[in-house]
N, C-alpha and C positions, 0 to 999 in steps of 0.2 A: 544793635548787635554787640556793642561794647559791653552791655550789662549781661549778655548771655554768650560768652565766648564759645566757639565751637558748635554753635547751634546750626550753622550751615552744614557742617560735616554730619551732625547727628541726623538732620532732616534728609540729607542725601543718603545716608546709610539706611534709614527707615524706608525711603522710597526704593532703594535697591533691594532690600529684603522683601518688600511688598511685591515688587516686580518679579522677583525670583519665585515667590510663592504662587503668584498668578500664572506664571509660565509653567511651573510644575503642575499646577491644577489643570491647565490646558493640555499638557502632555499626558497626564493621567486619563483625561477624558478621551483623547485620541487613542490611547492604548486600549481602553475598554471597548471603544467602538471597533477597533481592528480585531480584537479578540472575539467579539460577538460576530463580526463578519466572517472571520475564519471558521468559527464553530458552525455558522449557517452553511458555509460552503462545504465543510466536511459532512454535514448532515445530508445535503443534497447529493453529494458524491456517493455516500454510503447508500442512499436510496436507489440511485442509479445502478451501482454495482450489485446490490442485493436483488435487484429486479432482473438482472441479466440471466439468460438461460444457459450459462456457462460457468464453469469453475474458474474463479479469478483469484489469484494469490500473488504474494510478494515474498521472496526469499532474500535473506541477507547474504553477505559475502561468505559466510560459513554454511550456506544452503539450509538455513533454518527459517521456518515460516515466521513472517512478521505481520502478515495480513492474510485473511481468507474471507471470501464472501459467503453468503447464506448457502448458495448452491454447493460449494466445496464441503461445507459442514454436513449438508444433507447427504451428499454422495457417499461420504465416508462414515456417516452416523456418529459424528464427533461434535462436541461443543467447541466453539472457537478458542476458549481458554486452554483446551487440550492441545489444539493444533499449534497455537502461537508458541514459538520457542522449540518446537519439535522439528525433526528432520523427516525425510521421506520414509524411513523405516517404520514410522508410526502408521502410515497409510497404505504402503505398497508391499507386495510379497518380496522376499529377499532376491528372487531371480530377476526382478525388474530394476533393482537399485542401481546397478552399474550403468545401464542404458540411460536412466534418468539423470544420474550424476554426470555422465559424459556430455549430455545435451546442456545441462546447467553450466558446466565448466566452459563450454564453447561461448556461452553468453557472458559469463562473469569475467573470464580471462581474456577473451578475444573481442568482446563487444559485438558478437554476431547475433543476428536475428535467426532463430531456429524454428523451423516449421516441420512437424512430422506427425504421422499417425502412430498411435500406440494402442495396444489392446490391454485392458486391465480386467481382472475378474469382476463379473457382474455383482451387484448388491445381493442378488438372490443366491449367488454361488453356483448357478447352473450354466455357466458359459463365460464368454468374454464379451465385453463391451468395447467398441471402437471409439477412440477420441482423437480429434484433430487438435493438436497442441501447438501453440505459438508462444515462444519465449523471447522476450526482448530485454536489453539492458536498460537500467535506470541510472541516470547520472546525477551527481551533485552539482552545485553551482560552479565548481571548478572544472567540470567536465569529466571528472573521474567516475568510473562505474562504482555505484554504491550498493546495488542490489539488482535483482531481476524480477520481472513481472511475467506471469504465465497466465494464459487464457486457454482452457481446455474445454472443447465443445463435444458433447456426446453425438456422434454421427452413426450410431449403431442402426437406427431405423433407416437412415439413408442408404447405408451399405446393403441392408436386407432388401430394400425395394430395388436397388440396382441389380442385385443378384436375381431377383424375380423377373425383372425385365429381360435380362440376358437369357434366362431359361425360356 
């Protein structure tokens, strides 16, 4: 060691750098695995949500759409990229907007779960369809409300069959 002063420190430094590189490589592999798992989970969730026979959507705190499933897009004959970032004025007649906004604000501002029936113009334009809508608050990790999730199911056929039974 006398002929190579400081070799002990140099070797320790090399080992420290090597250990740091190996640890970084391990963390990188873990990160890639977690990203892949998250993507797989998101894909499964999208498959489930797009298979549902209900319009499912998420709105942010400004009541703009941040998510919509396949059924929502089909119901309003819109592409998802048209809906994302838009508000209800894109999808609903002006005379419905105040009622929808009031229900949304109960969810966003008060954390209420809101359940109600609403009539909206049918796709064919020859009448009204009846939807059962459920809106719930979504919370962030800190417990604060960050958005709302809505699930609207077309119950028009059910209502018509109930009316026939009553007649």
